[in-house]
N, C-alpha and C positions, 0 to 999 in steps of 0.2 A: 504494500500500500504506500502511495506517495505521501510524503510529509505535507501537511497543510499549515498555513498561517492565517491570521485574521487581519493583518495590517495594523494592529494595535501595538505600538512599540512598548516594550517592557523596560528598556534601559538604553542609555547612550554609552557606548564603549569608546575606547581609543586604540588606534593601531600602535602597538609598541615596536614591532619589528616587521620588516618586509624582506623576504628572501626570494630573489628571482632566479629562475632557471629556464632553460629552453622549453621544458615540458609544461611550465606553468609557474605559479607564484604561491608562496606560503606566507601566511600572516599570523602574527601573535597579537591577540586582541585582549585588552584589559576589560574585564566585565565583572559586575557584582552578582554573578550567578553562583549558586551552590548546587552541588549534585549533578553537574554535567557529566555525561558518560561518553566514552569513546564511541564513535559511530553515530552520535546524536546529530540531528539536523538543527541548525540555527540560521535564521534569516538575518543576514548582515547587509544593512542598507538595501534591502529588497532582493538579495541574492541568497538562495538556499545553498548552504555550505555544510560539509560534514566535518565534525570535530575529530581531529587526528591526534591531539595531545591536550591534556588538562593539567593545569596548575592551580594553586590556591585561589588566585584572583585573576586568572587569564586562561585563554584556550587558544589552540592553533587550528587553522583551517587551511586547506589547499584549494587554489583556484586554477581551473583548467584553462587551456589556451582558448577554447570556445567561449568560456565565460568572460575572459579578458576582451575578446573581440566584441561581445554583445553589450558589455557594461562599461561603466566609467572607471572600473578598477585598474585599468592599465595606467591611469594617471594618479592613482592613490598614493598619498605620501605618508611617511611616518609621522605620527602625532595626530592624524586626521580623526575626527569624531565619526562614529558610525552608529546607525540605529540597529538595535538588537531585539529579536523576538524568538523565543523558543517555540518549537512546533506544538500545534494543538493536540490535546488528548481527547479521546472519546468522552463526550459529556461536557466539554468546555463550552462556554458561551461564545457565540460568534458575534462579537461586537462591531467588527468592521465588515469585510467581505472575504470570500475565499481567495487567498493569495497562495500561489504555488512557489514563488521565489524563482521563477523562470523568466528572467529579464528579457523583454522584447528588443530593447534598444535604449539609447540615451537621448534625453530631451534637455532643454535649457530653460532656465528661468529668464523670462523676457522682461517682466516688470513687476513691481510691488506697489499696490495702491491702498492706503489706509481707508478703512470703512468702519466707523465706530471703534470698538475695541479690537476688531479683527483686521486682517489684511487680505486683500485680494491678490493672489499670485496668478500671473498669466505665464503659462509654459508653452514654448515652441516644441513641436513634436514632429518626427518623421511621418510621412504619409502612410507608411506601413503600419503605424500605430494609430494615427488619427482616424483611420477608417473604422475602428472599433469603438470610437468614443461617441456617447450619446448624452444629452443633457439629463442630469439626475442619475447617470450611471456611475460606475465605480472605476477607479484606477489606483494602482499602487505607485507612489512616488518615493523613491529611496526606502521602500518597504512600509510607507505610511498609507493607510487606506483613506482616500479622499473622494469626495463627491464632485463630479464634473458639472460645470454649467458654463454658459456662454461659449459653446463650441464654435470655432471659426475654422477656416481653412488653414491647417497646419498649426493650430494652437487651441488651448482650452484654458479656462480659469477655474480656480477653486478658492473657497474662503478658508483661511487659516485662523482658527480661534486662538486666543492667548495660551490655552492649555497645550494645544498641539505644538505651538511655536516654542514653548518653554520645555516640553518633555521630549522633543525630538531635535534632529539636526536642521529641520526646516526653518527654524527661527533664525539660524545663522546664514541662510542662503543669501547671496547677493546676485543681482541681475548679471547674467552671463555664466553663472555656475551651472555645471552639468548635473543631471540627476538620472538615476536608473528608473526605467518605466516598465511596468507590467500591465498590459491591458486585461480586461475581464475575460477569463478563460471561456466562460459560457458563450460569449459573442463569437469567439473563434470556432468553437464546436458547431454552433448554429450555421456559420458560414460554410464550414467544411461539409456538413451533412446536406445542406440545401444547394450547394454549388452545382451538382449534376442536373438539377431541375430548374435552374435559373439561366435564362438566355438573354 
């Protein structure tokens, strides 16, 4: 069974070490988790990764070459903050939406506009991802479950409340910063299953 996440960030960790090799990259991430096990899945800024080593206050994961191509992790630097979520267990509340940690591609924060206590973030996205966006639908941005509105060609907006800004890395984003994006898996399945009948 594939691990699942809900897009509700549990903690913000920090990249302690980055070890690069031709076959991929290994990260050591500081995290306030207890009871992590080898082989466990953790969503790291939207990417489902397998724990390959555990220490008292950190864990190691390995990133494949394919994940580096699909995500913004190729540009990840030591000291970077990352959103963390452990996989769901049977019976857990699904407070966000079904997130697989299979990043579709990289988007970019285009603008931030204050609106009351919240901020409206507008993200630019590749067309391969934009096709799956619908108003009031869901998207995972760096592993955070957000509601889409104001869909436009090549972009969408979401409202970031103070709690989300304070408890995730989204509050530190600046226009021009890259983000990992995962579109709603249900939309992709619907497209795949209906494509033979659509002309």
